[in-house]
C-alpha positions as a printed Julia matrix, in Angstrom:
455×3 Matrix{Float64}:
 -247.6   -53.32  -69.47
 -251.33  -52.82  -71.16
 -254.04  -50.37  -69.9
 -256.29  -50.77  -72.32
 -259.66  -52.27  -71.47
 -259.99  -50.94  -68.74
 -263.34  -49.85  -67.25
 -264.22  -45.68  -66.87
 -264.27  -44.69  -63.2
 -266.42  -46.5   -61.04
 -269.62  -44.97  -59.81
 -271.69  -45.88  -56.85
 -273.33  -48.72  -56.88
 -275.43  -50.7   -54.31
 -273.03  -53.5   -54.46
 -269.96  -52.24  -54.05
 -267.06  -54.51  -55.91
 -263.52  -54.87  -53.56
 -260.27  -56.16  -54.51
 -258.47  -57.31  -51.73
 -254.82  -58.09  -52.62
 -252.25  -60.33  -50.46
 -248.73  -61.18  -50.7
 -248.26  -62.96  -47.6
 -250.58  -65.52  -45.78
 -251.43  -63.59  -42.78
 -255.05  -64.31  -41.93
 -255.96  -60.93  -42.07
 -256.86  -60.82  -45.71
 -259.45  -63.76  -45.13
 -261.27  -62.38  -42.3
 -261.58  -59.22  -44.06
 -263.09  -60.72  -47.33
 -265.81  -62.14  -44.55
 -266.53  -59.16  -42.99
 -266.94  -56.98  -46.47
 -269.13  -59.86  -48.01
 -271.21  -60.1   -44.82
 -271.6   -56.0   -45.52
 -273.03  -57.0   -48.67
 -269.98  -56.06  -50.85
 -268.77  -58.08  -53.85
 -265.71  -59.16  -52.92
 -262.77  -60.13  -55.07
 -259.25  -61.43  -53.99
 -255.43  -61.56  -55.42
 -253.23  -63.85  -53.25
 -250.54  -66.61  -54.12
 -251.13  -70.26  -53.52
 -251.44  -71.77  -50.34
 -253.35  -68.4   -48.72
 -256.1   -68.62  -45.84
 -258.07  -66.93  -48.52
 -258.51  -69.83  -50.76
 -260.18  -71.43  -47.7
 -263.34  -69.27  -47.67
 -265.95  -68.48  -49.86
 -266.45  -64.96  -49.17
 -264.17  -63.81  -52.37
 -266.41  -64.18  -55.43
 -263.4   -64.62  -57.49
 -259.51  -65.13  -56.31
 -256.8   -64.51  -58.67
 -252.93  -65.49  -58.69
 -250.17  -62.64  -57.51
 -247.25  -63.84  -58.93
 -244.35  -62.94  -56.73
 -241.74  -62.37  -60.17
 -244.42  -60.67  -61.84
 -246.2   -59.29  -59.2
 -247.38  -55.34  -60.95
 -248.19  -57.73  -63.99
 -250.48  -60.57  -61.86
 -252.34  -57.48  -59.79
 -253.05  -55.45  -63.03
 -254.63  -58.82  -64.73
 -256.97  -59.0   -61.22
 -258.15  -55.54  -61.58
 -259.13  -55.83  -65.34
 -260.94  -59.11  -64.27
 -262.49  -57.75  -61.44
 -263.12  -54.03  -62.7
 -263.4   -53.24  -58.41
 -264.46  -49.59  -56.89
 -261.57  -49.66  -54.6
 -258.52  -51.71  -53.7
 -257.94  -52.35  -50.25
 -254.04  -54.09  -49.57
 -253.58  -56.3   -46.84
 -249.92  -56.52  -46.37
 -246.95  -53.39  -46.73
 -245.68  -55.09  -49.8
 -249.2   -55.22  -51.67
 -249.14  -51.47  -50.57
 -245.8   -51.15  -52.14
 -247.02  -52.65  -55.71
 -249.68  -50.33  -55.82
 -247.78  -47.27  -55.53
 -245.43  -49.0   -58.04
 -248.37  -49.57  -60.28
 -249.34  -45.81  -59.8
 -245.95  -44.61  -61.13
 -246.15  -46.84  -64.15
 -249.92  -45.91  -64.56
 -248.89  -42.01  -65.01
 -246.07  -42.6   -67.64
 -248.59  -43.81  -69.82
 -250.3   -40.67  -69.9
 -254.3   -41.08  -71.46
 -254.17  -45.01  -71.36
 -253.02  -45.05  -68.01
 -255.32  -42.59  -66.56
 -258.12  -44.62  -65.63
 -256.02  -47.17  -63.26
 -253.92  -44.37  -62.1
 -257.6   -42.73  -60.9
 -258.57  -46.42  -59.3
 -255.21  -46.04  -57.63
 -255.95  -42.39  -56.36
 -259.74  -43.41  -54.85
 -258.19  -46.65  -53.41
 -255.35  -44.96  -51.43
 -256.0   -41.19  -51.24
 -253.89  -38.53  -52.52
 -250.53  -39.58  -54.34
 -248.2   -37.06  -52.49
 -248.81  -39.48  -49.72
 -247.45  -42.42  -51.03
 -243.19  -41.87  -50.24
 -244.45  -40.73  -46.69
 -246.83  -43.65  -45.43
 -243.92  -46.11  -46.77
 -241.14  -44.15  -44.23
 -241.4   -44.51  -40.75
 -239.06  -41.32  -40.35
 -241.13  -39.06  -42.79
 -244.59  -40.32  -41.36
 -243.47  -39.61  -37.8
 -242.1   -36.11  -38.75
 -245.36  -35.3   -40.84
 -247.36  -36.61  -37.19
 -244.97  -34.16  -34.87
 -245.83  -31.35  -36.95
 -249.81  -32.37  -36.43
 -249.16  -32.08  -32.41
 -249.21  -35.77  -32.25
 -246.62  -37.16  -29.73
 -244.09  -39.13  -30.95
 -240.8   -40.52  -29.62
 -237.49  -39.07  -30.3
 -236.68  -40.35  -33.88
 -233.94  -40.15  -35.84
 -232.56  -41.5   -39.5
 -229.56  -43.8   -39.3
 -227.57  -43.43  -42.46
 -224.36  -44.87  -40.91
 -222.63  -46.1   -37.61
 -221.65  -42.7   -37.19
 -225.07  -41.75  -36.6
 -224.96  -43.97  -33.95
 -222.32  -42.57  -32.16
 -223.31  -39.11  -32.27
 -226.72  -40.17  -30.97
 -224.77  -41.76  -28.01
 -224.4   -38.57  -26.31
 -228.23  -37.42  -27.21
 -230.4   -39.88  -26.38
 -230.71  -42.37  -23.57
 -230.71  -45.84  -24.09
 -232.17  -48.29  -24.51
 -232.95  -47.55  -28.66
 -235.37  -49.03  -30.58
 -234.26  -49.57  -34.08
 -236.39  -49.96  -37.45
 -236.04  -51.25  -40.6
 -238.73  -49.98  -43.59
 -239.79  -52.3   -45.96
 -240.53  -54.56  -42.61
 -243.49  -55.84  -40.94
 -245.11  -58.02  -38.11
 -242.15  -56.73  -35.55
 -239.39  -58.63  -37.81
 -237.16  -55.68  -38.58
 -237.3   -54.52  -35.07
 -234.6   -54.52  -32.26
 -234.16  -53.43  -29.17
 -230.34  -51.8   -28.21
 -229.44  -51.78  -24.53
 -226.04  -50.55  -25.51
 -224.09  -48.7   -27.92
 -222.55  -52.05  -29.07
 -225.29  -53.68  -29.76
 -227.17  -50.64  -31.99
 -224.35  -51.22  -34.22
 -224.5   -54.59  -34.29
 -228.24  -54.2   -35.19
 -228.1   -51.97  -37.81
 -225.64  -53.57  -39.68
 -227.5   -56.43  -39.59
 -231.21  -54.08  -40.42
 -229.88  -52.18  -43.29
 -227.61  -54.75  -45.11
 -229.66  -56.33  -48.44
 -231.43  -59.48  -48.53
 -229.14  -62.4   -48.42
 -229.53  -64.95  -51.36
 -229.44  -67.62  -48.43
 -231.92  -66.11  -46.9
 -234.31  -65.92  -50.69
 -232.95  -69.47  -51.35
 -234.69  -70.68  -47.73
 -238.34  -68.64  -47.96
 -238.16  -70.09  -52.27
 -237.82  -73.2   -51.21
 -239.5   -73.56  -47.7
 -241.92  -71.1   -47.61
 -242.5   -71.03  -51.44
 -242.22  -67.12  -50.99
 -241.24  -66.29  -54.19
 -241.99  -61.95  -53.23
 -238.48  -61.78  -52.11
 -236.85  -62.57  -55.41
 -237.69  -59.25  -56.84
 -235.95  -56.73  -53.66
 -233.31  -59.61  -53.99
 -232.48  -58.88  -57.46
 -232.5   -55.1   -57.2
 -230.29  -55.29  -54.1
 -232.87  -52.96  -51.68
 -231.42  -51.62  -48.88
 -234.19  -50.67  -46.35
 -233.45  -47.31  -44.42
 -233.45  -47.44  -40.86
 -234.53  -45.37  -37.76
 -233.81  -45.33  -33.94
 -236.52  -44.3   -31.73
 -236.21  -43.65  -27.98
 -237.87  -46.22  -25.66
 -241.39  -45.68  -24.35
 -242.1   -47.74  -21.59
 -245.11  -48.78  -21.4
 -248.23  -50.87  -22.67
 -248.44  -51.48  -26.34
 -252.08  -50.16  -28.19
 -252.95  -49.29  -31.56
 -255.9   -48.37  -33.64
 -257.14  -49.19  -37.46
 -259.34  -46.94  -39.18
 -261.33  -46.68  -42.28
 -261.3   -43.1   -44.61
 -262.23  -41.57  -47.31
 -260.82  -37.97  -49.36
 -259.01  -37.41  -45.59
 -261.7   -38.08  -43.62
 -262.24  -40.9   -40.82
 -265.27  -42.76  -41.43
 -265.43  -45.78  -38.64
 -262.27  -46.94  -36.32
 -261.72  -49.08  -33.36
 -258.87  -48.48  -30.93
 -257.43  -51.61  -29.01
 -254.74  -51.41  -26.11
 -252.63  -54.54  -26.0
 -253.33  -57.15  -23.2
 -251.24  -60.04  -24.43
 -248.35  -60.79  -27.4
 -246.74  -63.24  -28.89
 -243.2   -62.24  -28.41
 -241.71  -58.47  -27.21
 -241.87  -56.77  -30.37
 -244.93  -59.01  -32.27
 -248.28  -58.53  -33.05
 -251.04  -59.12  -30.19
 -253.11  -61.99  -29.32
 -255.21  -60.74  -26.69
 -256.28  -56.75  -26.77
 -259.18  -54.68  -25.14
 -261.57  -52.31  -26.87
 -260.71  -49.21  -26.01
 -261.92  -45.12  -26.5
 -258.57  -43.25  -26.5
 -258.96  -39.57  -27.71
 -255.57  -39.68  -28.34
 -255.27  -42.28  -30.92
 -258.08  -41.04  -32.89
 -256.71  -37.55  -32.7
 -253.84  -38.88  -34.54
 -255.88  -41.17  -36.76
 -258.09  -38.1   -37.75
 -255.18  -35.76  -38.19
 -252.79  -37.73  -40.42
 -255.84  -38.9   -42.55
 -256.75  -35.23  -43.1
 -252.8   -34.09  -43.73
 -252.25  -36.83  -46.06
 -255.46  -37.03  -47.34
 -255.98  -40.72  -47.15
 -258.62  -43.07  -48.11
 -259.1   -46.99  -47.51
 -257.91  -48.45  -44.72
 -254.77  -48.09  -42.29
 -253.55  -48.45  -38.33
 -251.52  -47.04  -35.63
 -249.01  -48.3   -33.1
 -248.63  -46.64  -30.11
 -247.02  -46.99  -26.82
 -249.38  -45.96  -23.74
 -246.58  -44.69  -21.62
 -246.01  -46.15  -17.82
 -246.96  -43.47  -15.18
 -248.57  -40.98  -17.54
 -250.96  -42.48  -19.59
 -250.03  -40.68  -22.78
 -250.27  -42.5   -25.73
 -246.87  -42.16  -28.14
 -247.31  -43.24  -31.9
 -244.96  -45.39  -32.72
 -245.47  -46.06  -36.16
 -248.19  -46.51  -39.53
 -249.36  -49.55  -41.64
 -251.02  -48.12  -44.62
 -252.9   -51.07  -45.25
 -255.9   -53.48  -43.17
 -254.29  -54.61  -39.56
 -256.08  -57.64  -37.69
 -258.8   -55.25  -35.9
 -260.22  -54.56  -39.53
 -262.75  -56.97  -40.17
 -264.02  -56.61  -36.3
 -268.02  -55.67  -36.55
 -268.24  -53.49  -32.99
 -271.34  -51.27  -33.85
 -271.88  -48.0   -35.46
 -268.51  -46.09  -35.61
 -266.62  -49.22  -35.29
 -267.6   -51.03  -38.58
 -264.95  -50.71  -41.28
 -266.64  -53.03  -43.34
 -270.13  -51.55  -42.95
 -268.73  -48.07  -43.19
 -266.85  -48.8   -46.72
 -270.1   -50.19  -48.27
 -271.85  -47.49  -46.83
 -269.25  -44.86  -49.09
 -269.02  -46.87  -51.74
 -272.42  -47.58  -52.19
 -274.28  -44.2   -51.51
 -276.0   -45.48  -48.88
 -275.87  -44.92  -44.95
 -274.13  -46.4   -42.4
 -276.77  -48.91  -40.89
 -277.28  -49.6   -37.56
 -275.74  -52.88  -36.75
 -275.18  -54.58  -33.14
 -271.43  -55.32  -32.01
 -270.95  -59.37  -32.25
 -269.96  -58.91  -28.71
 -270.19  -56.96  -25.48
 -267.03  -58.18  -24.31
 -264.03  -55.36  -24.61
 -261.01  -58.44  -24.46
 -260.92  -59.75  -27.6
 -258.83  -62.84  -28.43
 -257.66  -63.17  -31.72
 -257.81  -66.82  -33.24
 -255.79  -68.2   -33.76
 -253.06  -66.63  -32.12
 -254.48  -66.18  -28.71
 -254.96  -69.95  -28.36
 -250.94  -70.72  -28.62
 -249.99  -67.37  -26.43
 -252.26  -69.34  -23.84
 -252.55  -65.8   -21.85
 -254.91  -65.8   -18.51
 -257.48  -63.5   -20.43
 -258.45  -66.47  -22.25
 -261.08  -67.91  -20.77
 -262.45  -64.78  -20.07
 -262.5   -62.61  -23.44
 -264.56  -63.08  -26.76
 -263.57  -65.93  -29.04
 -262.61  -63.89  -32.51
 -263.06  -67.27  -34.35
 -264.32  -67.38  -38.2
 -267.77  -68.67  -37.34
 -269.02  -70.96  -40.45
 -265.88  -71.13  -41.78
 -264.57  -74.93  -41.06
 -262.05  -74.63  -44.03
 -260.39  -71.85  -43.17
 -260.37  -72.52  -38.96
 -258.59  -75.83  -40.25
 -256.12  -73.84  -42.42
 -255.02  -71.19  -39.38
 -255.1   -74.05  -36.77
 -252.2   -76.11  -39.27
 -251.19  -73.06  -41.94
 -248.9   -73.18  -44.28
 -245.93  -73.72  -44.5
 -245.91  -75.23  -41.07
 -246.79  -78.33  -42.2
 -244.68  -78.4   -44.93
 -241.81  -81.09  -44.41
 -239.23  -79.26  -45.26
 -240.19  -76.45  -42.6
 -240.27  -79.35  -40.22
 -236.83  -80.24  -40.98
 -235.71  -76.18  -40.88
 -237.71  -76.35  -37.31
 -235.9   -79.66  -36.31
 -231.91  -78.09  -37.47
 -232.82  -74.44  -35.74
 -233.89  -76.29  -32.46
 -231.24  -78.45  -32.52
 -229.17  -75.66  -33.29
 -230.63  -73.35  -31.02
 -231.66  -75.19  -27.39
 -232.36  -72.05  -25.62
 -235.4   -71.29  -28.17
 -238.91  -72.24  -27.26
 -240.3   -75.69  -27.16
 -242.84  -77.0   -29.66
 -245.71  -75.31  -31.31
 -249.09  -76.29  -29.77
 -250.75  -78.85  -32.36
 -254.31  -78.44  -33.51
 -255.75  -80.9   -30.35
 -253.99  -78.82  -27.94
 -255.51  -75.88  -29.08
 -258.97  -77.28  -29.15
 -258.71  -78.31  -25.67
 -258.12  -74.36  -24.82
 -256.17  -75.4   -21.78
 -254.43  -72.35  -19.99
 -250.83  -73.05  -19.66
 -248.39  -71.64  -16.85
 -245.43  -71.28  -19.15
 -246.15  -67.68  -20.56
 -243.13  -65.64  -21.08
 -241.67  -62.85  -18.42
 -241.79  -60.84  -21.28
 -245.83  -61.4   -21.98
 -246.22  -61.12  -18.01
 -244.5   -57.68  -17.96
 -246.25  -56.55  -20.67
 -249.77  -57.88  -19.2
 -248.29  -56.36  -15.63
 -248.1   -53.04  -17.14
 -251.48  -52.67  -19.44
 -253.48  -54.16  -16.36
 -251.88  -51.05  -14.26
 -252.35  -48.29  -16.95
 -255.62  -49.13  -16.87
 -256.35  -48.51  -12.77
 -254.51  -45.46  -12.99
């Protein structure tokens, strides 16, 4: 890799340049781009084809993110955009920056400017292996006085057998290098735990890689498959309670702004939230401040919690070292991460701004419309105003509208007749009719959160 022609270390500027990295076709990157542009940042983005980012005018320039040669394409975007800071919008993008930092350090003088940029963007390099490991992160959190569930690294099936006499069931098994609830399994029995461990710890199979490549047009799985990547797995004590999370922007270990929420409704039992309630939870923000300070973090990160039934205690269960769906929300001073970042980069004071809503219940778009929660009619709809192309893209995202995806979905429904029915179409969603067919998991979760708020 050639690290020449990188600019000298960026200084503060009235219009900071921010490079957003996206490897997954999530809406988060596009929403953060809009928020940063509204905060007077010059936004650039690197993303794969058919990404929602390409449907918004918030980014001044976009660059193609190669799944086969991700570090080279990332370096090209950095050289062209000359950013003051790089903000990753998914976990895989974080890992690419960590790898790029290692390559830059090996180049000594020629890579020093790039290494300095990544340090300025993410914080202390000593934190990089920690934020990528669920077990190491929670161990650090416990040392900082943050409540975490009993967590054990699982290297082999024998570790689960040893855990059987030490930790009561159920157990939550989680694999590193996964996101969106995809690498999380809740085991009710030791036999189930062993089965889940085998599934989570095995290398990415060739059939799945081909499916991702052909149907999802996602070439980013080729690299870990070629390297025979096997994720580390942990077993965590199950905490009965209400999911919650927070997101913060920080600089050299100091939190600048942040938002905390309780999950009112989610798409699946371990999946992402669709409706949230903004809360002022001191335990969650304490955890964010302690971890930012201890690890010397910069940029944006999120933390996931469970608020325990009965006690109201917040247990930290994992970190997301990148942007989360909360990050673009503008909820006033101290809760406006985009403007707090602009202030830090520009050297100007954080401006006083009015929150976009006084409603503390926020329905994410379009997830909340699909979930059909009973809270939908009484919540603030987080629709990207003035972005009709982005709205349409989120209503009918890629690859859902592709022919191969529809074929695979049909085959899945035929072979799994007990799976959920069809997804709502765009006309269904526009009508915003509340359904009565919520899953028992969602009803149970909403009931628990409601009890936690009134206790």
